[in-house]
C-alpha positions as CSV (number, residue, x, y, z in Angstrom):
1,X,7.2,-26.4,-5.7
2,X,5.9,-29.9,-6.1
3,X,3.0,-28.9,-8.3
4,X,0.6,-30.5,-5.8
5,X,-2.1,-28.2,-4.3
6,X,-2.9,-29.6,-0.9
7,X,-5.8,-27.2,-0.4
8,X,-7.7,-29.0,-3.1
9,X,-7.3,-32.6,-2.0
10,X,-3.8,-33.1,-3.5
11,X,-4.7,-32.3,-7.1
12,X,-1.8,-31.1,-9.3
13,X,-1.8,-27.3,-9.2
14,X,-2.4,-27.1,-13.0
15,X,-5.8,-28.8,-12.7
16,X,-8.9,-26.8,-12.0
17,X,-10.2,-27.7,-8.5
18,X,-13.8,-27.5,-9.7
19,X,-13.9,-29.4,-13.1
20,X,-10.4,-31.0,-12.9
21,X,-9.4,-29.9,-16.4
22,X,-5.9,-28.6,-17.2
23,X,-5.5,-24.9,-16.8
24,X,-3.0,-22.8,-18.8
25,X,0.1,-22.3,-16.8
26,X,2.1,-19.4,-18.2
27,X,-0.7,-17.4,-19.9
28,X,-1.9,-14.1,-18.4
29,X,-5.6,-14.1,-17.8
30,X,-6.5,-10.5,-18.7
31,X,-10.2,-10.9,-17.7
32,X,-9.3,-11.9,-14.2
33,X,-6.7,-9.1,-14.0
34,X,-9.3,-6.6,-15.0
35,X,-11.7,-7.9,-12.4
36,X,-8.9,-7.8,-9.8
37,X,-8.2,-4.1,-10.6
38,X,-11.8,-3.3,-9.6
39,X,-11.6,-5.0,-6.2
40,X,-10.8,-2.5,-3.4
41,X,-7.9,-3.5,-1.2
42,X,-7.1,-2.2,2.3
43,X,-4.3,0.4,2.3
44,X,-0.9,-1.3,3.0
45,X,0.1,1.6,5.3
46,X,-2.8,0.9,7.7
47,X,-4.9,4.0,7.3
48,X,-8.1,2.0,7.0
49,X,-8.9,3.3,3.4
50,X,-9.9,0.9,0.7
51,X,-8.1,1.5,-2.6
52,X,-8.9,0.1,-6.1
53,X,-6.4,-2.6,-7.1
54,X,-4.9,-0.9,-10.2
55,X,-1.3,0.3,-9.9
56,X,-2.2,4.0,-10.6
57,X,-4.8,4.2,-7.8
58,X,-2.5,2.3,-5.4
59,X,0.5,4.7,-6.2
60,X,-1.6,7.8,-5.9
61,X,-3.1,6.7,-2.5
62,X,0.3,5.7,-1.2
63,X,1.7,9.2,-2.0
64,X,-1.3,11.0,-0.4
65,X,-1.9,8.6,2.5
66,X,-1.7,10.3,5.9
67,X,-0.1,7.1,7.3
68,X,2.8,6.9,4.9
69,X,6.3,7.2,6.3
70,X,8.1,10.5,6.1
71,X,11.3,11.8,7.7
72,X,11.4,14.8,9.9
73,X,13.3,17.6,8.0
74,X,14.9,18.6,11.3
75,X,16.0,15.4,12.9
76,X,15.5,12.9,10.0
77,X,13.5,10.5,12.3
78,X,10.8,8.5,10.5
79,X,7.2,9.3,11.4
80,X,3.7,8.9,9.9
81,X,2.7,11.9,7.8
82,X,-0.3,12.4,10.0
83,X,1.9,12.7,13.1
84,X,4.6,15.0,11.6
85,X,3.0,18.3,12.5
86,X,2.7,17.3,16.2
87,X,6.3,15.9,16.2
88,X,7.8,19.1,14.6
89,X,5.9,21.5,16.8
90,X,6.5,19.7,20.1
91,X,10.0,18.3,19.6
92,X,11.7,21.2,17.7
93,X,11.9,24.9,18.2
94,X,9.4,25.6,15.5
95,X,6.4,28.0,15.5
96,X,4.8,27.4,12.1
97,X,4.5,24.6,9.6
98,X,3.0,25.1,6.1
99,X,1.8,22.2,4.0
100,X,3.8,19.1,4.2
101,X,6.6,20.8,6.1
102,X,7.4,22.8,3.0
103,X,8.2,25.9,5.0
104,X,9.4,26.0,8.6
105,X,9.8,29.2,10.6
106,X,12.2,28.9,13.5
107,X,11.5,30.8,16.8
108,X,13.7,33.8,17.6
């Protein structure tokens, strides 16, 4: 990178675009990190939920999200978690699904 920030009139990227003073380059700004953790972000999996920016909240939502990708335990095709029940009951010879496909009862 050239160090020039075209968005702010060609100022070097280490200068503040407001006051034009030098900003620290390789120092974490914990105050801004803490603020960013409190800003809700849209789910990356497209479910429409907003999740707080901290890593724990993101990870918990990602695991529980109904739009996360899962593989069918019968054919191993990838599907959204929300669509798995319909896929299993319509495409495979299955009569009952319990939980997250933890138990599958085959017909016959």
